[in-house]
C-alpha positions in Angstrom: 133.8 -85.0 73.9 137.1 -85.0 72.8 138.3 -82.9 69.8 138.4 -85.7 67.4 135.0 -86.8 68.9 133.7 -83.6 67.7 135.1 -83.5 64.0 133.6 -86.9 62.9 130.2 -85.8 64.6 130.8 -82.4 62.4 131.2 -84.3 59.0 128.0 -86.7 60.1 125.5 -84.0 60.2 126.9 -82.4 56.9 127.1 -85.4 54.8 122.9 -85.3 55.7 122.5 -82.0 55.7 124.3 -81.8 52.4 122.1 -84.9 51.2 118.9 -83.6 52.6 119.5 -80.2 50.2 120.5 -82.2 47.0 116.6 -83.1 46.9 115.5 -78.8 46.8 115.2 -77.1 43.6 116.7 -73.9 44.9 120.0 -75.4 45.6 122.6 -76.4 43.2 125.3 -78.5 43.7 127.8 -78.7 41.0 128.6 -82.4 40.9 131.8 -81.9 39.3 133.0 -80.2 41.4 135.5 -82.5 44.4 133.1 -81.7 47.5 134.8 -80.8 50.6 132.4 -81.5 53.4 133.7 -78.6 55.7 133.4 -76.0 52.9 130.6 -76.0 50.5 130.0 -74.5 47.2 126.5 -74.3 45.5 124.0 -71.8 43.9 120.8 -70.2 45.9 118.4 -69.9 42.6 116.2 -67.4 43.6 112.2 -69.0 42.8 110.4 -66.1 42.9 108.3 -64.0 40.2 107.3 -61.2 42.5 111.5 -61.0 43.8 113.6 -58.2 41.8 116.3 -61.7 41.7 113.9 -64.1 40.6 115.8 -66.4 37.6 119.2 -65.3 39.6 121.8 -68.1 40.1 123.6 -67.2 43.0 127.2 -69.4 43.7 128.3 -69.4 47.0 130.5 -70.6 49.6 129.1 -72.0 53.4 133.2 -72.8 55.7 132.5 -75.0 58.8 134.4 -75.3 62.0 134.7 -79.0 63.5 132.6 -77.5 66.3 129.7 -77.3 64.0 126.7 -77.6 65.1 128.0 -75.3 67.8 129.7 -72.5 65.8 128.1 -70.9 63.4 129.1 -71.2 59.4 129.9 -68.7 57.6 128.5 -68.1 54.6 129.6 -65.3 51.5 128.6 -65.0 48.0 131.0 -65.4 45.1 128.8 -63.3 42.5 129.2 -59.5 42.3 125.8 -58.3 44.3 124.6 -54.9 45.1 122.5 -55.8 48.6 122.5 -53.4 52.2 123.7 -56.5 54.1 126.5 -57.9 51.4 129.9 -56.9 52.3 132.0 -55.7 49.3 134.3 -59.2 49.8 130.4 -61.1 49.4 130.7 -61.3 53.1 127.0 -61.5 54.4 125.4 -59.7 57.7 122.8 -61.9 59.0 121.9 -62.4 62.2 121.2 -66.2 62.1 125.0 -66.5 61.4 126.0 -64.8 64.4 127.7 -66.4 67.4 125.3 -67.4 70.1 123.6 -65.4 72.7 121.9 -62.1 73.5 124.0 -59.2 71.7 123.0 -56.0 74.1 125.1 -53.8 71.2 123.0 -54.8 68.5 119.8 -55.6 70.0 119.8 -59.1 68.9 118.3 -61.2 70.6 119.1 -65.0 71.5 116.5 -66.3 69.4 117.9 -63.9 66.6 121.7 -65.5 66.8 123.0 -68.9 66.1 121.6 -71.8 68.2 122.6 -75.6 68.0 119.1 -76.2 67.0 119.9 -74.4 63.5 121.2 -76.1 60.6 122.0 -74.7 56.9 118.9 -75.0 55.3 117.5 -73.1 57.9 120.5 -70.3 57.0 120.1 -70.4 53.2 116.3 -69.8 53.7 117.1 -66.6 55.6 119.3 -65.6 53.2 116.5 -66.1 50.4 114.5 -63.9 52.5 116.6 -61.2 53.2 117.4 -60.7 49.6 114.2 -59.2 49.4 113.9 -57.9 53.0 117.1 -56.1 53.6 117.9 -54.7 57.0 118.7 -51.5 56.2 119.0 -50.0 59.9 122.3 -51.7 60.5 123.8 -51.6 56.4 127.3 -54.4 55.4 126.9 -52.2 52.5 125.9 -47.8 53.5 125.4 -47.2 49.3 123.7 -50.0 48.7 121.4 -49.0 51.8 121.1 -45.6 51.0 120.0 -46.4 47.3 117.2 -49.4 47.9 115.8 -46.8 50.6 115.6 -43.7 48.5 116.2 -44.6 45.0 114.2 -48.0 44.7 114.0 -47.7 40.5 118.5 -47.6 41.0 118.2 -50.4 43.0 116.2 -52.5 41.1 118.4 -52.4 37.8 121.4 -53.1 39.8 120.0 -56.3 40.9 118.6 -57.5 37.2 122.2 -57.2 36.5 123.0 -58.7 38.9 120.6 -61.6 37.9 121.5 -61.2 33.9 124.7 -61.8 35.1 124.5 -65.0 37.4 123.3 -66.6 34.3 125.8 -66.6 32.7 128.0 -68.6 35.5 124.9 -71.8 34.8 126.5 -74.8 34.4 126.6 -76.5 30.4 123.0 -79.0 30.3 121.3 -77.4 33.8 118.4 -75.3 33.5 117.4 -73.2 36.2 113.9 -74.1 37.3 111.0 -71.1 36.8 108.1 -72.6 39.2 108.3 -75.2 41.9 105.6 -76.5 40.8 106.2 -79.9 38.6 105.1 -79.8 34.9 101.7 -81.9 34.4 102.5 -84.8 32.1 101.7 -84.1 28.6 98.2 -84.4 27.2 96.8 -87.8 25.2 95.7 -87.1 22.2 92.1 -89.3 20.6 93.4 -91.6 18.7 90.2 -91.9 15.8 91.9 -95.0 14.3 91.6 -96.8 17.4 88.2 -96.0 17.7 87.8 -97.2 13.9 88.7 -100.3 14.9 86.5 -100.6 17.6 83.6 -100.5 15.7 84.2 -102.9 13.3 84.8 -105.3 16.1 82.5 -108.2 18.5 83.6 -107.8 22.1 82.6 -110.7 24.4 81.2 -108.5 28.1 80.1 -111.4 30.1 76.9 -112.2 28.4 75.4 -116.0 28.3 76.7 -118.1 25.9 73.4 -119.9 25.4 72.4 -119.8 21.7 69.1 -119.3 20.2 67.8 -122.7 19.5 68.9 -123.8 23.4 67.2 -121.2 24.6 64.1 -122.3 22.5 64.0 -125.9 24.1 63.9 -124.3 27.4 61.3 -122.7 27.0 59.2 -125.3 25.6 59.9 -127.7 29.0 58.8 -124.3 31.1 55.7 -125.0 28.6 55.3 -128.8 29.3 56.0 -128.2 33.2 53.0 -125.7 33.2 51.1 -128.2 31.7 51.7 -131.5 34.1 51.3 -128.6 37.2 47.7 -128.2 36.0 46.8 -131.8 35.1 47.7 -132.2 38.2 45.1 -129.7 40.2 42.1 -131.2 38.0 42.7 -134.9 39.0 42.3 -134.0 42.6 38.9 -131.9 41.9 37.4 -135.3 40.9 38.8 -137.2 43.2 36.6 -134.9 46.0 33.3 -134.8 43.5 34.0 -138.8 43.6 34.1 -138.4 47.0 30.9 -136.4 47.7 28.6 -138.6 45.7 29.3 -141.6 47.5 28.5 -139.7 50.4 25.3 -138.8 49.5 24.6 -142.7 48.6 25.4 -143.4 51.6 
């Protein structure tokens, strides 16, 4: 594949990935900013009541090469954040962004590192998980790693400060979601006037339109029909009697 073809393929894939991510509630692209498909700027939102970073609006940046997805992207936070796996300049140290293949020195397996099967969404979900489950055996920020391990209350306080600062970066008119659930529709209140009006109205529920007079005529016709049938049966009995009498005379 030529260099130009690779660049086109990378841009096409990234446009598709961005379109999909725009539908997620935990990521926000500011539509007022110019979009550079090879260098994304967005915000990750932490929507997790169990997280010390819950409610954070963390601005971030991802840059890609024309060799994407064969080469991993780069990620960095634009907000100041105290975290064992975040360098002072915001760069993130995470296995999924390391070049493909096994690394004997770090002990990372190929499955933990970047592969062309990965995508932006898988990276960002890994970042959100890392926020609350940092890797402190080889921290990018040693001081933060020690604080997380030995002085957790102090670390949590720093995290809360990060959250409060990040809220100052929320664009005007945008509200950070508090949950992934959609709010239920408003409850419809009973309208007493509606039921009062209903009592005063006559409704046709699909019954017969036959009036009382027609019903009486119908019943009279039935009685006359029954009388004729009884007369017919009596006549038949008389004929049988006459026939028997004639037979005896003979």
